[in-house]
DSSP file (Angstrom, degrees, kcal/mol; ACC not computed):
  #  RESIDUE AA STRUCTURE BP1 BP2  ACC     N-H-->O    O-->H-N    N-H-->O    O-->H-N    TCO  KAPPA ALPHA  PHI   PSI    X-CA   Y-CA   Z-CA
    1    1 A X              0   0    0      0, 0.0     3,-0.1     0, 0.0     2,-0.0   0.000 360.0 360.0 360.0 123.3  -34.8   38.0    3.6
    2    2 A X        -     0   0    0      1,-0.1     2,-0.1     0, 0.0     0, 0.0  -0.351 360.0-103.6 -69.3 146.5  -36.2   39.9    0.6
    3    3 A X        -     0   0    0      1,-0.1     2,-0.4    -2,-0.0    -1,-0.1  -0.435  32.4-128.3 -70.2 141.8  -33.7   40.7   -2.2
    4    4 A X        -     0   0    0     -2,-0.1     2,-0.4    -3,-0.1    -1,-0.1  -0.766  18.1-123.7 -92.6 135.0  -32.6   44.2   -2.4
    5    5 A X        -     0   0    0     -2,-0.4     2,-0.3     1,-0.0    -1,-0.0  -0.654  26.8-133.5 -79.5 126.2  -32.9   46.1   -5.6
    6    6 A X        -     0   0    0     -2,-0.4     2,-0.1     4,-0.1    -1,-0.0  -0.637  12.5-144.5 -84.7 135.1  -29.5   47.4   -6.8
    7    7 A X     >  -     0   0    0     -2,-0.3     4,-2.5     1,-0.1     5,-0.2  -0.384  34.6 -98.4 -84.2 172.9  -29.3   51.0   -8.0
    8    8 A X  H  > S+     0   0    0      1,-0.2     4,-2.2     2,-0.2     5,-0.2   0.860 126.2  51.0 -63.6 -34.7  -26.9   51.9  -10.8
    9    9 A X  H  > S+     0   0    0      2,-0.2     4,-2.5     1,-0.2    -1,-0.2   0.920 110.9  48.0 -67.4 -43.8  -24.3   53.1   -8.3
   10   10 A X  H  > S+     0   0    0      1,-0.2     4,-2.7     2,-0.2    -2,-0.2   0.899 111.4  51.0 -62.9 -40.3  -24.6   49.9   -6.3
   11   11 A X  H  X S+     0   0    0     -4,-2.5     4,-2.3     2,-0.2    -2,-0.2   0.913 111.2  47.1 -64.8 -43.2  -24.2   47.9   -9.6
   12   12 A X  H  X S+     0   0    0     -4,-2.2     4,-2.5     2,-0.2    -2,-0.2   0.918 113.8  47.9 -64.8 -42.3  -21.1   49.8  -10.6
   13   13 A X  H  X S+     0   0    0     -4,-2.5     4,-2.7     1,-0.2     5,-0.2   0.910 111.2  51.2 -63.3 -42.4  -19.6   49.4   -7.2
   14   14 A X  H  X S+     0   0    0     -4,-2.7     4,-2.1     1,-0.2    -2,-0.2   0.908 112.2  46.3 -61.1 -43.4  -20.4   45.7   -7.2
   15   15 A X  H  X S+     0   0    0     -4,-2.3     4,-2.3     2,-0.2    -2,-0.2   0.892 112.5  50.6 -66.8 -40.8  -18.8   45.2  -10.6
   16   16 A X  H  X S+     0   0    0     -4,-2.5     4,-2.3     2,-0.2     5,-0.2   0.933 112.3  45.7 -63.6 -47.1  -15.7   47.2   -9.5
   17   17 A X  H  X S+     0   0    0     -4,-2.7     4,-2.5     1,-0.2    -1,-0.2   0.897 112.0  53.1 -63.2 -39.9  -15.2   45.2   -6.3
   18   18 A X  H  X S+     0   0    0     -4,-2.1     4,-2.3    -5,-0.2    -2,-0.2   0.907 109.3  47.9 -62.2 -42.7  -15.7   42.0   -8.3
   19   19 A X  H  X S+     0   0    0     -4,-2.3     4,-2.4     2,-0.2    -2,-0.2   0.929 113.7  47.1 -64.3 -45.0  -13.1   42.9  -10.9
   20   20 A X  H  X S+     0   0    0     -4,-2.3     4,-2.4     1,-0.2    -2,-0.2   0.890 111.8  50.8 -64.7 -38.4  -10.6   43.9   -8.1
   21   21 A X  H  X S+     0   0    0     -4,-2.5     4,-2.4    -5,-0.2    -1,-0.2   0.906 109.7  50.3 -65.8 -40.5  -11.3   40.7   -6.2
   22   22 A X  H  X S+     0   0    0     -4,-2.3     4,-2.3     2,-0.2    -2,-0.2   0.911 111.6  48.4 -62.7 -42.7  -10.8   38.6   -9.4
   23   23 A X  H  X S+     0   0    0     -4,-2.4     4,-2.4     2,-0.2    -2,-0.2   0.899 111.4  50.5 -64.1 -40.1   -7.4   40.3  -10.0
   24   24 A X  H  X S+     0   0    0     -4,-2.4     4,-2.6     2,-0.2    -2,-0.2   0.920 111.0  47.9 -63.4 -44.2   -6.4   39.8   -6.4
   25   25 A X  H  X S+     0   0    0     -4,-2.4     4,-2.3     1,-0.2    -2,-0.2   0.909 112.3  49.4 -64.2 -42.1   -7.3   36.1   -6.6
   26   26 A X  H  X S+     0   0    0     -4,-2.3     4,-2.2     2,-0.2    -2,-0.2   0.910 112.2  48.0 -63.8 -42.8   -5.4   35.7   -9.9
   27   27 A X  H  X S+     0   0    0     -4,-2.4     4,-2.4     2,-0.2    -2,-0.2   0.914 111.9  49.2 -65.7 -42.6   -2.3   37.4   -8.5
   28   28 A X  H  X S+     0   0    0     -4,-2.6     4,-2.4     1,-0.2    -2,-0.2   0.908 110.7  50.6 -62.6 -41.5   -2.3   35.3   -5.3
   29   29 A X  H  X S+     0   0    0     -4,-2.3     4,-2.3     2,-0.2    -2,-0.2   0.908 111.0  48.9 -63.6 -41.8   -2.7   32.1   -7.3
   30   30 A X  H  X S+     0   0    0     -4,-2.2     4,-2.4     2,-0.2    -2,-0.2   0.915 111.9  48.5 -63.9 -42.9    0.3   33.1   -9.5
   31   31 A X  H  X S+     0   0    0     -4,-2.4     4,-2.4     1,-0.2    -2,-0.2   0.901 110.7  50.9 -63.8 -41.0    2.4   34.0   -6.5
   32   32 A X  H  X S+     0   0    0     -4,-2.4     4,-2.5     2,-0.2    -1,-0.2   0.914 110.1  49.8 -62.9 -43.1    1.5   30.7   -4.9
   33   33 A X  H  X S+     0   0    0     -4,-2.3     4,-2.5     1,-0.2    -2,-0.2   0.915 111.9  48.2 -62.1 -43.3    2.5   28.8   -8.0
   34   34 A X  H  X S+     0   0    0     -4,-2.4     4,-2.4     2,-0.2    -2,-0.2   0.902 111.4  50.4 -64.3 -40.0    5.9   30.6   -8.2
   35   35 A X  H  X S+     0   0    0     -4,-2.4     4,-2.2     2,-0.2    -2,-0.2   0.925 112.0  46.6 -64.1 -44.8    6.5   29.9   -4.5
   36   36 A X  H  X S+     0   0    0     -4,-2.5     4,-2.4     1,-0.2    -2,-0.2   0.906 111.4  52.2 -64.8 -40.9    5.8   26.2   -5.0
   37   37 A X  H  X S+     0   0    0     -4,-2.5     4,-2.4     1,-0.2    -1,-0.2   0.900 109.5  49.8 -62.1 -40.7    8.0   26.0   -8.1
   38   38 A X  H  X S+     0   0    0     -4,-2.4     4,-2.5     2,-0.2    -1,-0.2   0.909 111.2  48.9 -63.8 -41.9   10.9   27.7   -6.2
   39   39 A X  H  X S+     0   0    0     -4,-2.2     4,-2.0     2,-0.2    -2,-0.2   0.897 112.1  47.9 -66.1 -40.1   10.5   25.2   -3.4
   40   40 A X  H  X S+     0   0    0     -4,-2.4     4,-2.1     2,-0.2    -2,-0.2   0.917 112.5  49.2 -66.2 -42.6   10.4   22.2   -5.7
   41   41 A X  H  X S+     0   0    0     -4,-2.4     4,-1.4     1,-0.2    -2,-0.2   0.918 111.4  49.3 -62.2 -43.0   13.5   23.5   -7.6
   42   42 A X  H  X>S+     0   0    0     -4,-2.5     5,-2.1     1,-0.2     4,-0.8   0.869 108.2  54.7 -64.4 -36.2   15.3   24.0   -4.3
   43   43 A X  H ><5S+     0   0    0     -4,-2.0     3,-0.8     1,-0.2    -1,-0.2   0.930 109.5  45.8 -62.9 -45.6   14.4   20.5   -3.2
   44   44 A X  H 3<5S+     0   0    0     -4,-2.1    -1,-0.2     1,-0.3    -2,-0.2   0.731 110.5  53.8 -74.0 -20.5   15.9   18.9   -6.3
   45   45 A X  H 3<5S-     0   0    0     -4,-1.4    -1,-0.3    -5,-0.2    -2,-0.2   0.608 118.5-112.7 -84.0 -11.6   19.0   21.1   -6.0
   46   46 A X  T <<5S+     0   0    0     -4,-0.8    -3,-0.2    -3,-0.8     2,-0.2   0.481  74.0 129.5  95.5   3.4   19.5   19.8   -2.5
   47   47 A X      < -     0   0    0     -5,-2.1    -1,-0.3    -6,-0.2    -2,-0.1  -0.528  57.4-138.3 -88.3 158.9   18.8   23.1   -0.8
   48   48 A X  S    S+     0   0    0     -2,-0.2     2,-0.3     1,-0.2    -1,-0.1   0.705  83.1  14.9 -90.0 -20.3   16.4   23.5    2.1
   49   49 A X  S    S-     0   0    0     -7,-0.1    -1,-0.2    -6,-0.0     5,-0.1  -0.976  92.2 -82.4-148.4 158.0   14.8   26.8    1.0
   50   50 A X     >  -     0   0    0     -2,-0.3     4,-2.1     1,-0.1     5,-0.2  -0.237  42.6-114.7 -60.1 153.8   14.6   28.9   -2.2
   51   51 A X  H  > S+     0   0    0      1,-0.2     4,-2.2     2,-0.2     5,-0.2   0.870 114.8  54.0 -59.8 -39.5   17.6   31.3   -2.8
   52   52 A X  H  > S+     0   0    0      1,-0.2     4,-1.6     2,-0.2    -1,-0.2   0.902 109.3  47.7 -64.3 -40.1   15.5   34.4   -2.3
   53   53 A X  H  > S+     0   0    0      1,-0.2     4,-2.2     2,-0.2    -1,-0.2   0.888 111.6  50.2 -68.8 -38.0   14.2   33.2    1.0
   54   54 A X  H  X S+     0   0    0     -4,-2.1     4,-2.8     1,-0.2     8,-0.2   0.882 107.9  54.0 -66.6 -36.9   17.7   32.4    2.2
   55   55 A X  H  < S+     0   0    0     -4,-2.2    -1,-0.2     1,-0.2    -2,-0.2   0.874 111.9  44.2 -66.1 -36.3   19.0   35.8    1.1
   56   56 A X  H  < S+     0   0    0     -4,-1.6     3,-0.4    -5,-0.2    -1,-0.2   0.907 117.0  45.2 -73.1 -41.4   16.3   37.6    3.2
   57   57 A X  H  < S+     0   0    0     -4,-2.2     2,-0.3     1,-0.3    -2,-0.2   0.920 131.7  13.7 -71.6 -44.7   16.8   35.3    6.2
   58   58 A X     X  +     0   0    0     -4,-2.8     4,-1.9    -5,-0.2    -1,-0.3  -0.747  63.9 175.8-136.1  85.9   20.6   35.3    6.4
   59   59 A X  H  > S+     0   0    0     -3,-0.4     4,-1.9    -2,-0.3     5,-0.1   0.834  79.9  54.9 -63.9 -33.8   22.2   38.0    4.2
   60   60 A X  H  > S+     0   0    0      1,-0.2     4,-1.7     2,-0.2    -1,-0.2   0.928 111.8  42.9 -67.2 -44.4   25.8   37.3    5.3
   61   61 A X  H  > S+     0   0    0      1,-0.2     4,-2.4     2,-0.2    -1,-0.2   0.846 111.4  55.7 -70.3 -33.0   25.6   33.6    4.4
   62   62 A X  H  X S+     0   0    0     -4,-1.9     4,-1.7    -8,-0.2    -1,-0.2   0.883 106.3  50.9 -66.4 -37.6   23.8   34.4    1.2
   63   63 A X  H  X S+     0   0    0     -4,-1.9     4,-1.3     2,-0.2    -2,-0.2   0.908 111.7  47.0 -66.5 -41.5   26.7   36.7    0.1
   64   64 A X  H  X S+     0   0    0     -4,-1.7     4,-1.5     1,-0.2    -2,-0.2   0.886 110.5  53.3 -65.1 -38.6   29.3   33.9    0.9
   65   65 A X  H  < S+     0   0    0     -4,-2.4    -1,-0.2     1,-0.2    -2,-0.2   0.851 105.1  54.4 -65.8 -33.3   27.1   31.4   -1.0
   66   66 A X  H  < S+     0   0    0     -4,-1.7    -1,-0.2     1,-0.2    -2,-0.2   0.850 111.5  44.5 -68.5 -34.0   27.1   33.8   -4.1
   67   67 A X  H  < S+     0   0    0     -4,-1.3    -1,-0.2    -3,-0.1    -2,-0.2   0.708  95.7  95.7 -81.8 -21.7   30.9   33.9   -4.1
   68   68 A X  S  < S-     0   0    0     -4,-1.5     3,-0.1    -5,-0.1    -3,-0.0  -0.299  91.0 -90.9 -68.5 152.9   31.3   30.2   -3.6
   69   69 A X        -     0   0    0      1,-0.1    -1,-0.1     0, 0.0    -2,-0.1  -0.290  53.7 -91.1 -63.1 151.6   31.9   27.9   -6.6
   70   70 A X        -     0   0    0      1,-0.1    -1,-0.1    -3,-0.1     2,-0.1  -0.330  40.4-117.7 -66.4 142.1   28.7   26.6   -8.1
   71   71 A X        -     0   0    0      1,-0.1     3,-0.1    -3,-0.1    -1,-0.1  -0.411  42.6 -84.9 -73.8 154.9   27.5   23.2   -6.9
   72   72 A X        -     0   0    0      1,-0.1    -1,-0.1    -2,-0.1     2,-0.0  -0.295  58.7 -88.9 -61.1 148.0   27.4   20.4   -9.4
   73   73 A X        -     0   0    0      1,-0.1     2,-0.1    -3,-0.1    -1,-0.1  -0.319  42.3-124.6 -62.3 133.8   24.1   20.3  -11.4
   74   74 A X        -     0   0    0      1,-0.1   -29,-0.1    -3,-0.1    -1,-0.1  -0.471  34.0 -95.8 -75.6 149.7   21.4   18.3   -9.7
   75   75 A X        -     0   0    0    -31,-0.1    -1,-0.1    -2,-0.1     5,-0.1  -0.355  42.2-107.6 -65.9 147.4   19.9   15.5  -11.7
   76   76 A X    >>  -     0   0    0      1,-0.1     3,-1.7    -3,-0.1     4,-0.9  -0.384  32.2-107.3 -69.9 153.6   16.7   16.3  -13.5
   77   77 A X  T 34 S+     0   0    0      1,-0.3     3,-0.5     2,-0.2    -1,-0.1   0.812 120.7  56.7 -54.3 -31.1   13.5   14.8  -12.0
   78   78 A X  T 34 S+     0   0    0      1,-0.2    -1,-0.3     3,-0.0    -3,-0.0   0.788 106.0  51.2 -71.3 -24.7   13.3   12.4  -14.9
   79   79 A X  T <4 S+     0   0    0     -3,-1.7     2,-0.4     2,-0.1    -1,-0.2   0.618  82.7 106.0 -87.6 -12.5   16.8   11.1  -14.2
   80   80 A X     <  -     0   0    0     -4,-0.9     2,-0.4    -3,-0.5    -3,-0.0  -0.529  68.5-137.1 -70.5 123.4   16.2   10.4  -10.5
   81   81 A X        -     0   0    0     -2,-0.4     2,-0.3     3,-0.0    -2,-0.1  -0.647  12.6-145.0 -85.0 136.0   15.9    6.7   -9.9
   82   82 A X        -     0   0    0     -2,-0.4     2,-0.1     1,-0.1    -1,-0.0  -0.703  30.1 -93.3 -96.9 152.7   13.1    5.5   -7.7
   83   83 A X        -     0   0    0     -2,-0.3     2,-0.2     1,-0.1    -1,-0.1  -0.389  43.2-121.6 -63.7 136.5   13.5    2.5   -5.4
   84   84 A X        -     0   0    0     -2,-0.1     2,-0.3     1,-0.1    -1,-0.1  -0.552  22.7-115.3 -80.4 144.6   12.3   -0.6   -7.0
   85   85 A X        -     0   0    0     -2,-0.2     2,-0.2     1,-0.1    -1,-0.1  -0.587  36.4-107.5 -75.5 139.3    9.6   -2.6   -5.4
   86   86 A X        -     0   0    0     -2,-0.3     2,-0.8     1,-0.1    -1,-0.1  -0.482  28.8-136.7 -69.6 134.7   10.7   -6.0   -4.2
   87   87 A X        -     0   0    0     -2,-0.2     2,-0.3    -3,-0.0    -1,-0.1  -0.825  15.3-156.8 -97.0 113.7    9.3   -8.7   -6.3
   88   88 A X        -     0   0    0     -2,-0.8     2,-0.1     1,-0.1     3,-0.0  -0.655  31.3-100.4 -84.3 143.4    8.1  -11.6   -4.3
   89   89 A X        -     0   0    0     -2,-0.3     2,-0.2     1,-0.1    -1,-0.1  -0.417  41.4-116.9 -64.2 136.3    7.9  -14.9   -6.1
   90   90 A X        -     0   0    0     -2,-0.1     2,-0.2     1,-0.1    -1,-0.1  -0.489  27.2-111.9 -75.9 142.7    4.4  -15.7   -7.1
   91   91 A X        -     0   0    0     -2,-0.2     2,-0.2     1,-0.1    -1,-0.1  -0.494  35.4-108.7 -72.0 141.1    2.8  -18.7   -5.6
   92   92 A X        -     0   0    0     -2,-0.2     2,-0.1     1,-0.1    -1,-0.1  -0.463  37.3-106.3 -69.5 140.3    2.1  -21.5   -8.0
   93   93 A X        -     0   0    0     -2,-0.2     2,-0.2     1,-0.1    -1,-0.1  -0.443  37.9-109.3 -67.6 137.8   -1.5  -21.9   -8.8
   94   94 A X        -     0   0    0     -2,-0.1     2,-0.7     1,-0.1    -1,-0.1  -0.493  25.9-131.0 -69.9 132.9   -3.0  -25.0   -7.2
   95   95 A X        -     0   0    0     -2,-0.2     2,-0.6    -3,-0.0    -1,-0.1  -0.765  20.9-137.8 -86.4 120.0   -3.7  -27.7   -9.6
   96   96 A X        -     0   0    0     -2,-0.7     2,-0.5     1,-0.0    -1,-0.0  -0.677  11.4-137.7 -84.4 121.2   -7.2  -28.9   -9.0
   97   97 A X        -     0   0    0     -2,-0.6     2,-0.8     1,-0.1    -1,-0.0  -0.647  13.2-137.1 -79.2 126.2   -7.6  -32.6   -9.1
   98   98 A X        -     0   0    0     -2,-0.5     2,-0.5    11,-0.0    -1,-0.1  -0.763  18.8-159.9 -87.8 113.1  -10.7  -33.6  -10.9
   99   99 A X        -     0   0    0     -2,-0.8    11,-3.1    11,-0.2    13,-0.2  -0.799  15.7-126.6 -94.9 130.0  -12.3  -36.5   -9.0
  100  100 A X  B     -A  109   0A   0     -2,-0.5     9,-0.2     9,-0.2     7,-0.1  -0.292  34.7 -86.4 -73.2 161.5  -14.7  -38.7  -10.9
  101  101 A X        -     0   0    0      7,-2.5     5,-0.2     1,-0.1    17,-0.2  -0.345  30.2-136.1 -62.4 145.2  -18.2  -39.4   -9.7
  102  102 A X  S    S+     0   0    0     15,-1.7    -1,-0.1    14,-0.2    16,-0.1   0.503  70.4 111.6 -86.1  -3.3  -18.5  -42.4   -7.3
  103  103 A X  S >  S-     0   0    0     14,-0.2     3,-1.3     1,-0.1    27,-0.0  -0.454  83.5 -95.1 -67.5 142.9  -21.6  -43.8   -9.1
  104  104 A X  T 3  S+     0   0    0      1,-0.3    -1,-0.1    -2,-0.1     3,-0.1  -0.331 104.4   5.2 -63.6 139.9  -20.8  -47.0  -10.9
  105  105 A X  T 3  S+     0   0    0      1,-0.2     2,-0.5    -3,-0.1    -1,-0.3   0.761  97.5 128.6  58.8  30.9  -20.0  -46.7  -14.6
  106  106 A X    <   +     0   0    0     -3,-1.3    -1,-0.2    -5,-0.2    -5,-0.0  -0.970  32.4 177.4-116.3 124.3  -20.1  -42.9  -14.4
  107  107 A X        +     0   0    0     -2,-0.5    -1,-0.1    -7,-0.1     2,-0.1   0.286  41.9 120.0-107.5   8.7  -17.1  -41.0  -15.8
  108  108 A X  S    S-     0   0    0      1,-0.1    -7,-2.5    -8,-0.1     2,-0.2  -0.407  73.6-101.0 -70.9 149.4  -18.4  -37.5  -15.2
  109  109 A X  B     -A  100   0A   0     -9,-0.2    11,-0.4    -2,-0.1    -9,-0.2  -0.488  40.0-121.8 -70.7 141.9  -16.4  -35.2  -13.0
  110  110 A X        -     0   0    0    -11,-3.1     9,-0.3    -2,-0.2   -11,-0.2  -0.306  10.9-122.6 -79.1 167.7  -17.8  -34.9   -9.5
  111  111 A X        -     0   0    0      7,-2.1     3,-0.3     1,-0.3     5,-0.1   0.311  58.8-111.4 -91.3   6.4  -18.9  -31.7   -7.8
  112  112 A X    > > -     0   0    0    -13,-0.2     5,-2.4     1,-0.2     3,-1.1  -0.353  52.9 -40.4  94.1-174.1  -16.5  -32.2   -5.0
  113  113 A X  G > 5S+     0   0    0      1,-0.3     3,-1.6     3,-0.2    -1,-0.2   0.762 125.9  67.7 -64.3 -26.6  -17.0  -33.0   -1.3
  114  114 A X  G 3 5S+     0   0    0     -3,-0.3    -1,-0.3     1,-0.3    -2,-0.1   0.858 109.4  36.9 -63.0 -32.6  -19.9  -30.6   -0.9
  115  115 A X  G X 5S-     0   0    0     -3,-1.1     3,-0.9     3,-0.1    -1,-0.3  -0.009 121.8-103.3-108.6  28.2  -22.0  -32.9   -3.1
  116  116 A X  T < 5S-     0   0    0     -3,-1.6    -3,-0.2     1,-0.2   -14,-0.2   0.812  71.3 -64.9  58.9  35.2  -20.5  -36.2   -1.8
  117  117 A X  T 3 <S+     0   0    0     -5,-2.4   -15,-1.7     1,-0.2     2,-0.3   0.869 100.4 138.0  56.2  42.2  -18.3  -36.6   -4.9
  118  118 A X    <   -     0   0    0     -3,-0.9    -7,-2.1    -6,-0.5    -1,-0.2  -0.871  49.8-124.5-114.1 150.3  -21.3  -37.0   -7.1
  119  119 A X     >  -     0   0    0     -2,-0.3     4,-1.5    -9,-0.3     3,-0.2  -0.218  37.7 -92.1 -82.4 178.8  -21.8  -35.5  -10.6
  120  120 A X  T  4 S+     0   0    0    -11,-0.4     4,-0.3     1,-0.2     3,-0.1   0.863 126.2  53.2 -59.5 -36.6  -24.7  -33.3  -11.6
  121  121 A X  T  4 S+     0   0    0      1,-0.2     3,-0.2     2,-0.1    -1,-0.2   0.865 120.2  30.2 -68.6 -36.6  -26.6  -36.4  -12.9
  122  122 A X  T >4 S+     0   0    0     -3,-0.2     3,-2.0     1,-0.2    -1,-0.2   0.436  88.6  96.6-105.6  -1.1  -26.3  -38.3   -9.6
  123  123 A X  T 3< S+     0   0    0     -4,-1.5    -1,-0.2     1,-0.3    -2,-0.1   0.713  84.7  54.0 -67.4 -17.3  -26.2  -35.6   -6.9
  124  124 A X  T 3  S+     0   0    0     -4,-0.3    -1,-0.3    -3,-0.2    -2,-0.1   0.206  82.2 129.2 -97.1  15.4  -30.0  -36.0   -6.3
  125  125 A X    <   -     0   0    0     -3,-2.0    -3,-0.0     1,-0.1    -7,-0.0  -0.266  67.3 -94.5 -67.9 157.6  -29.6  -39.8   -5.7
  126  126 A X     >  -     0   0    0      1,-0.1     4,-2.5     4,-0.0     5,-0.2  -0.281  29.9-113.8 -71.1 160.3  -31.2  -41.3   -2.5
  127  127 A X  H  > S+     0   0    0      1,-0.2     4,-2.9     2,-0.2     5,-0.2   0.852 116.4  57.1 -62.6 -35.5  -29.1  -41.8    0.6
  128  128 A X  H  > S+     0   0    0      2,-0.2     4,-1.9     1,-0.2    -1,-0.2   0.924 109.7  43.7 -63.8 -44.8  -29.4  -45.5    0.2
  129  129 A X  H  > S+     0   0    0      2,-0.2     4,-2.5     1,-0.2     5,-0.2   0.927 113.7  51.4 -64.8 -44.6  -27.9  -45.5   -3.3
  130  130 A X  H  X S+     0   0    0     -4,-2.5     4,-2.6     1,-0.2    -2,-0.2   0.926 109.1  49.8 -58.6 -47.4  -25.2  -43.1   -2.2
  131  131 A X  H  X S+     0   0    0     -4,-2.9     4,-2.4     1,-0.2    -1,-0.2   0.895 111.2  50.1 -60.9 -39.8  -24.2  -45.2    0.8
  132  132 A X  H  X S+     0   0    0     -4,-1.9     4,-2.2    -5,-0.2    -2,-0.2   0.926 112.3  46.2 -64.3 -44.7  -24.0  -48.3   -1.5
  133  133 A X  H  X S+     0   0    0     -4,-2.5     4,-2.4     2,-0.2    -2,-0.2   0.886 112.6  51.3 -63.9 -39.2  -21.8  -46.5   -4.1
  134  134 A X  H  X S+     0   0    0     -4,-2.6     4,-2.3    -5,-0.2    -2,-0.2   0.924 110.5  47.5 -64.9 -45.0  -19.6  -45.1   -1.4
  135  135 A X  H  X S+     0   0    0     -4,-2.4     4,-2.4     1,-0.2    -2,-0.2   0.906 112.9  49.6 -63.4 -40.6  -19.1  -48.6    0.2
  136  136 A X  H  X S+     0   0    0     -4,-2.2     4,-1.7     1,-0.2    -2,-0.2   0.905 110.8  49.7 -65.3 -40.1  -18.3  -50.1   -3.2
  137  137 A X  H  X S+     0   0    0     -4,-2.4     4,-1.2     2,-0.2    -1,-0.2   0.883 112.0  48.5 -65.5 -39.3  -15.8  -47.3   -4.0
  138  138 A X  H  < S+     0   0    0     -4,-2.3     3,-0.2     1,-0.2    -2,-0.2   0.910 111.1  48.8 -68.4 -42.0  -14.1  -47.8   -0.6
  139  139 A X  H  < S+     0   0    0     -4,-2.4    -1,-0.2     1,-0.2    -2,-0.2   0.826 110.2  52.9 -69.1 -28.9  -13.8  -51.6   -1.1
  140  140 A X  H  <        0   0    0     -4,-1.7    -1,-0.2     1,-0.2    -2,-0.2   0.791 360.0 360.0 -74.0 -27.8  -12.4  -51.1   -4.6
  141  141 A X     <        0   0    0     -4,-1.2    -1,-0.2    -3,-0.2    -2,-0.2   0.449 360.0 360.0 -83.9 360.0   -9.7  -48.8   -3.4
């Protein structure tokens, strides 16, 4: 769709509508903020709705509420205590036992069961050597 060229009248009208729309949006945003602030204040005071809304909805009760003695001051939001999270005891970290290499006269730590309890130096040993070391380790134990 080709762009339409605006005449000076169209441009002025466009600017006027834009300004009014901006003012309307700003006013609506301010009203919304005030409404939310009233609801939050009413919540912390223990009421279910803002005083202005209650007065419009039920004028007879609002008049009685105005004559009634003031309720005790509600705690400020900073003074409201929140429920503490339950602290579960932490599990103790497992102590990893360092098993030495099963090769004779080797004091290096082994790489664990995945590498047949052999250290880095001996993990590439032949199966025949490994079986011999394993049998010797079992007979010694």
